[in-house]
N, C-alpha and C positions, 0 to 999 in steps of 0.2 A: 601208669603210675605217674603222679606229678612229682615235681622236685620241690624241696623246701628251700627257702632262703632265710637269711637272718631276720627279716621283718616277720615272717611266719612264726619263727621260734619266739620272738620277742612278744608276740600277741598271746602265746600260750603260757608264758611264764610271768609270774608276778614280779620277779627280780632274780638276779643272779649273784651267787657268791663265788668269787674266784680266789685261788691261791696262786700268787705269783712268786715263783722261786727265782732268786737273782744271784748271779755270779758277778763279783765286782773286781776291779784292779786291787792288788794287794794293799791293805792298810786303809781302804777307803769306805768300807761297809757302813761304819757308824755315820759318816757324813752323807752317804747315799740315802740311808734310812731317814735321816733328819730332813733332808730335802723333799723326800717323798711324803713324809708326814705333813709338811708345810704346804705341799702343792696338790695333794689328792684328798679332797674332803670325804670321799667315800671310803677311805682306808679305815678299817676297824682294828687293825693290827699291823704294825710294821716294826720288825726287830732284826737285829743282826743275830746270826745263828752260826753254829759250828756244824761242819759236815760237808757234804757235797756242794752245797750252796752257801753263799755268804749272808744272804738276807732273805726274808719272806715278808710279803705284804698280802693281807686279806682284804678284799673289797667287797662291798655289797653295792651292785650297780643296777640301775633300772633296765639296761639293754646291752645287747652285744655291741652296739655302736659306741656306747659310753665306755665299755671295756676296752675296745679297740683304741679309743682315744687315749685312755690311760696308759695302755701297754706301749703303744707306738709313739705317741706324741710326748708323753711325759717321761715314762720310765726308760724306754729304749733310747731316747734322745740324750740321756745323761752320759757324759763322756767317761764316767768311771764305771759304767755298767758294760760288761763284756758279753753277757748272755742271760736270757730269760726263758723260763718255761712256765706255762700257765695251765692250771687245772681247774675245772668247773665242778661244783658239787652236783650230785644227782638228785638230792632230796632237799 
C-alpha cells in the first residue's frame, strides 16, 4: 500500500474549504479579525464569535500548501492569537 502526501491529495481535490477557529488574547478578537480580512484574500468569512473560540475564519483555498501558509505564516504569527484549530469540509 502506498502512502499519500499533500501533493497527491491536492491533485484529487478541486479546492479546499477550511474553518479556522481562533482563540485570541482578551479584548483583541475584533482587531485580529480585521487584520485577517485585510491580509487573507481567500477568506470568505471572518467574524468575532462568542463561545469556546473568539473568532472564526472560513477560507476557500486551492491547495493544502496555501492553507498551511495562511494558518502558519499569517494567522499563527499574529501576536494576539493564542491558539487555532482548523477543520476541513468533506464535501
